[in-house]
Every structure is written in structure tokens, then in C-alpha cells.
N, C-alpha and C positions, 0 to 999 in steps of 0.2 A: 451222164451215161457214157460219154466219151472215155472217161477214166476207166470204167469197168470194161469197155471194149478193148482198151489198151492192155489192161491186165490180162484179159483172156488171150490176146494175141501173144503176150510174153510167155504165158504158160504153155501155149501150143508150140511156140518156137523152141522152148526149153526141152519139151518132151521129144520133139522131132530131132533136135540136135543130138540128144543123148542116144536115141534109138539108132541113128545112122553114124554115130562116131565111136561107139563102144562095142565090145564083145558081150553079147547077151548070153546069160546062163539060164536056159529054160527051166531047169530043175528047181530054180529058186524063185519062180514066179508066184508061188503060193498055193492057194487052195483051188486048183483047177479053174473052171470058168467063173467061180465066185470070187476067187482071189482073196479070201478073208485070211489075213495073216496076223491079226493082233487087235488088242484093245488098250485103251489108256484112260487114266483119270488124273486130274490135277487141280491145283489151287492157284488162283491168279489175283493180281491187283491191277486195276484199270484206272488211269487218270482220265478225267473228263473236263470239258469246258462247258458248264451248264449255266450259261448267261441268263437265260429266261427264268429258270428255277431259282437261281441265286438272287435275282432282282426281286422275285416274289418273297424270298426269305428276308431280304433287306427291308422291305416295306413292313412285313410282319413284325420284325424287331423294332422298327421305328414307331409303329403304332402302339406298342406295349413297352416302350423303353423304361417307363417308371414302375412297371409291375412284373418284369421278368426276373426269374431267378438267375438266368444267364441268357445271353443272346444265342439264337440258333446259328450254328456254323454253316458255311456254304457246303454245297455238294462239289467236292473236287476229286474224290476217289471212291471207287467201288471195289468190293471184293466178291469172290464167288468161285464156283467149281465148274470144271469142264470135263465132259465125258465123251469119248469118241472111239471110232473104229479105224484101224488101218485097213482100208478096203483092198488095196492092191499094191504090190511092190514089184518094181523092175530092178534087177541087179545088173550092173555094168562093171567093166574093169575100172576099179578105183572109185566108183560112185554107185549110189542107189537112188532110185526115184520112188517116193512114197505118195500115195493118194489116200486122203483121209476124209472122213465126215464126222461132225461133232455137234453137240448141244452144250450150251453154257448158260449159266444164270449168274448175273452180277447184281449186287444190291448194296444199299447204304441206308442208314437210319439216323435221323436227328431228333433229339428230344429236349424239351425244356418245360419248366413250370411257370405258370402265370398266377400271381397272387391276386385273388378277387376280393370283394368286400367281405367283411366279417370273418376274415381269416380263411376263407375257402380257397382251395388250390385247384387249378386246372392243368392237367397234364396234356401237352400238345406234342404229337409225334408226326413227323413227315418221313415217308419211306419211298425211296426210288428203286425200281427194279428193272432190269433189262434182260430179256431172253433172246438168245441168238442161236440160229441154226446155220451151220456153215459147211463148206467143202474146202479142201486145201490140197496143196501139192508142195513137197519140199525135196531138196537135194542134199544128200548126206555123203560125206567122205570120211574114211577112217584116218585118225591121226596115229593112234597106237591100237593094240589089241583091245584095250579097255576103254578108249576114249575116241569119240567121233565128233566131227564138226558139222553142224547143220548149216550149210552155206547160205541157203535162203529158204524161207518158209512164207508162202503166200496163201492167204485165206480170203474167201468171199463169203459174206454173211447176209442173212435176212434178220432184221432186228425188230423187236416189239418191246415197248416200254410201258410201265405203269407208275403212277404217282398217287400215293395214298395219304390222306390227311385223317388223323384220328384224334379225338378229344375225349378225355376221361375226367369226370368230376364226381363229387358225392351225389349230385342231383342227376347227372347224365352218366350212366355207367359206361356207355360205349356209343360214340357217334363217329361214323367213318364214311368218308367219301373217296371213292377210287376212280381215278382217271386213267384211261388207256389210250394208246396211240390211235389216231384216226386212220392212219395208213401205215403199213409196215415200210421200213426203210432198208436200203441196201448199204453195205459197208464193205471195207476190205482192210487187210493188214499185211504188212511186210516186215519180216523179222529174221533173226538169226539166233543160233544157240549151240549148246554142247550136250552130248549124250554120254553118260557113264554106263558102261555095260557091266552090270553086277554079275549076271549069269548070261554068257554070250548066247544070243538068239532067243533068250527066254525072258529075262527081266533086265530092265535098264531104267536109269533115272535121268530125266531130261530137264534142262533149264533153258528157257527161251525168252528173249526180249524182242518186242516188236512195236511198231507204231501203227495205231489203228485210225482209220478214217471212217467216221459215220456221224450222223446227226439224228435228232428226234424232233419231229414237228409238233403239230397241235395234238392235244389229248382231250378226250371228253368222257363224261361219266355215263351211267346207265340211263340217264334221262336225256342224253344227247346234248348236255350243256358243256361247253368247252371250258377247259381250265383257263381262268382269267390271268391277265398280266399281273394283277395284284388284287388285294382286297378292296382297293379304291379305284381300280381301273378294270371295267368289265370286258374290255377287248380281249379276244382270245390270244393266248401266249403262243408265239411262233417265231423261232423254234424254242423248244424247252431246253434242248441240249444242242449247242452250236457245233461241237466237234469232239472227237476222241482225243487220244494222246498215247503216252507210253503204256505198254502192257507188259507185265512180267509174269511168267508162268513156270511153276514147278510141277512136273507130272511123272508118274510111274507108268512104264510101258510093259505090257505082257505080250510076249510073242508066241505064235503057234506055227512054227516052221514045218513045211512038208517037203 
């Protein structure tokens, strides 16, 4: 929690520093008291360190090493979409300060076939999904009329994850067990990027690279049974995901200036 408090202090100091060090243009504050100035949508790739889940996969592969079509690969990368609102914008001489809120969903799926007796095949699927709700603040400065630099982008998120095991065979059409996080976790990200202004103040394309910090602890199913360490170790897996990593995001921004 000390880390999150430090991030909060940094954001507060940045806001105060720019408020008292620049010339403010009130006419560019946005949509009155609401301050709604835009929306955005993007596609992203997130690297993760899922030590607990990957150990589960390693045991799964080892127990079936003589009957697998191919070994299940580790969870190392997730993809997904982000949708957000530019809630408020402050314009200063040479800089602008943006306050955002967003929702994103990241997911990844691993599949393999297990060859059973008498030629029967069993399709095994593991799917990991993470939902994030976040708030952010970023500082942007223009380089040219068409290109701006996002100096720093800081996000705080609340994270919820799910892990689903699905089996399909000729005898069992569909057997699925879904585990969800026992508790939501907090995370944060710090990044930088560039913005290409396609139509100034209205449409822009943005690329951001950031490093994310978060983890996912124990998960349980609808019967309150925890996801085990492996099929041969009934102890609850904790953590399922040890940490985040590099995140790359491409998004389109739509502005509504007033």
C-alpha cells in the first residue's frame, strides 16, 4: 500500500506544480462542470509472469506427456481492448494535463488434444481473463502541429481475474469449471508514448508503452473450492499471477472540444 500512496502523492504534486507554474486557459477546460472532452478505444498486449498458473500447466503436461497432441504453452502474454473517457483536461502553456477513466479486458487461451483409449480424443482448453477498471493522469506536450509527446502516463487499477478449464469429448459434450479471484487486487502502471493528430482537436492516434505492476492471488469456483496448485497438489494456488510487465497500447481518440 505504501507504493500506491507514493503514486498518489506524485500525481498530486504534478497537478499542483502545473497549476501554479503555467498560464491557464479557462476556455479550454472542456465541458463545464462535467469536463467531458473525449472518448477513446484501443487494442493492447500485456506481458505477465504467471508462475502459479504455469506450474499448473507444467504438471498437466507431465501427467499426459505420452498422450498429448502437443504440450500446453505457458501464459506469458494477454491481449485485449481498452475503452475510456477523457474526463477532464487542463491546458497550460506548452503542456496539457488529462484525467481519464477506463475499462479493459485482457485474455488468453491455450488448447490441446489428449488422445484417450480406443481412439477417442479429449479437447482441453484453459482460458485466463483479467478485467480492469482504472483512473489515470497524463502530461502531454506538443512536438509539432501533428505530433505530441505523452511525457508520462500514470494509471491506478482495480483488477479481477478468472481462469476457466473446459473439456470436450464425444461422451462429455461440455464440462467447464470457472475460478474467479477471491479478492480484487490493486495495480498501477507508468508509461510514455506519442500522439499523432489526424484532425486537430477531433481525431488522433496514440501509441503508449508502459510497465504494469499487479498480481492475482487465490481463485475459487462457484462451490467455494480454491484453484489447486496442480492436479496432484490440492493446496490452493497463491499467487496465480506473480506480476505484470510490459504493456503496449494503440488507441484512437475522439475529441469533443468546447
